[in-house]
N, C-alpha and C positions, 0 to 999 in steps of 0.2 A: 923824180917820174916813178910814175905804178900805170902796169901795164891798162889799166881800163882809167885810165886821165879823158879827160875830155880830148887833147888833144888825139893819142891814142884809140881811141875809138872813134875822130873822125878819119883820124888814116885807114884803120882796119874796113871801117864801111865804104868808105873807096876805092881800096881794094878790090871788096867785093863788088863795086859797082861796076869797077874798070870787067872785070872776068881775068884779072893778069894769069898769066900764066909765066912771068917774072913779072919785076916790078918795075913800072916805067915810072920814074921818079914825077917826069913831067907834068903827066898822066892825073896820078893820086894829088896832086899839087892843085890844079886845075879844079879838079870834082871837090875834095876840101876843103879850098881854099885858105890851106896852109903854104908853106915857103918854101923851096925843095929840099933843103939843107935841114928846116924840120919835118919832115917825111922821109929820109934818109936816115936819119938817125932815131926816129921813131922808129924804124923798120928795124936797124940793125939791133934793135933795143930789145923787139917782140921778140926775134928770131934768137938773141939769148937769152931772153926769158921762156922759151920753147914756146910761147903760145903760138908761131907760124913756126911752123914744123919742114911744111915747101911749101912751094908752088906747084900747083898740076890742073893739065888741058880740063874746064868742063867739056864733057860728050854727049854731045844729040845722041841720043842710042838709038833711037829710031832710024836715022840715016845709017843705022851698022845691021840693023832688021835686026833690034829687038827692041819690037811691037807689045812682049808679054811681061808687066811686072805682076806678081804673085805670091800674095798671102798665104800659107798653111799658119795656121793654127793648133797643135797635138799635143793632149793630154796624158801624158806619160805615165807609166809606174813602171819605176824601177829598186831593183835589191838596196843604190845606197848612191850615196853622193860621187866614190870615182867615178861607177859605172854612169850617173846620167853625163859628167862631162866625157869622159872617153867616149861616148856613143854620140851625144855634139857632138866633138872634133872630128869623131868617122864621117856624120853626114856630112858636115859644112868637105869632106874633103870628099867624098865621093859624089855631091852637087856640088858642081863647080860656079855653077848660076849663081850662087844662095850668096847675099851678102847680107843681110843680118841674120841672127839667129841671138836674141832674144830671154828671159823667161817673164812673164807675161803672170797678170794675178789670175786666179782663180777657182773655184771647187776646189780642193783637194789635191795631194798628185803633183804632177812637175808639169807645168804648162807653157808649151814653149808656143814662140811665134817666129817663125821663118819669112823673108821675102827672098824672094831670083828674079830673078829678070831672063827671058829667053826669048827664041824668035817666037817660037809659036805655043801652042795650046798644049798639042800632042810631043813637042818636045823634053814638057813640063813633065807631063805623064809619065813619059817614058823613060824621062831620068830619076825621074821619083820612084816612081815603080822597081826601076831595074836597083835603086839601093836600099828600096826595101826590103827585096826579095836579098840582096848578097850580103847588109848587115842582119838579116831575120827582124826584122824589129814590130810587124804585125806582133811579137807575143809580147810587144811590152805597149803599144796603143791601146785605148781606152775609149779616145774618140776625139775625132781628128774634121775637121772642118778648112776645104781652102773658099778661098776665095781671088777671084781678077779685082783687079784692079784697073779698071779703062782709064780713058783719059784724064793728064795731070791737068788740071785748070789756072792749077799754084804753085810752087813748090819751094822753100827756101832750102836750106844745107840749116843744122841743127845753128854752126855757126853763125851764120850771115844770121839766121834768128836771133841767136842772143845778144848780136849784135847792133840789129835794130831796137831785142828788148831796152839792151842797160843806155840807149842810144834815147827813146822817149821819158826814159825815168830820168834822163837831165835834163830833160829838154832840147836837149839839141839839132 
């Protein structure tokens, strides 16, 4: 048994299709075309191997009032790597709405890509401004671009995307 063999990929694909918070073996078996025992054993195996580490709900964030995804691309100039890491951690702590911070390619310096979700554009502006002032970020910022993300036409999680790629490569 391998974590990425055909049977496990079918189980993972069915699990994503069912948007399960807890695995419903019979529903996954129906979607995947596998028997319930195979589904159950596969899920236990995938959990043991760390491929599945939890089952969590998929929220419709708009129903909770969070209508504005926003990307901020910033070019910083820090004195050293430890200062860079410290500031990145402080930014995430100060702006809890940010759910992704990543370095990105760009000309020189340190380029970051921040993605957050907010109720309104004003909320984003106020939180970012307050954090920038508190952390005195302006002294490090060389360039900044803020990009609102509008309606999502189609979005998969990275996990769901990887399963689709592997299944397509295998002709499943």
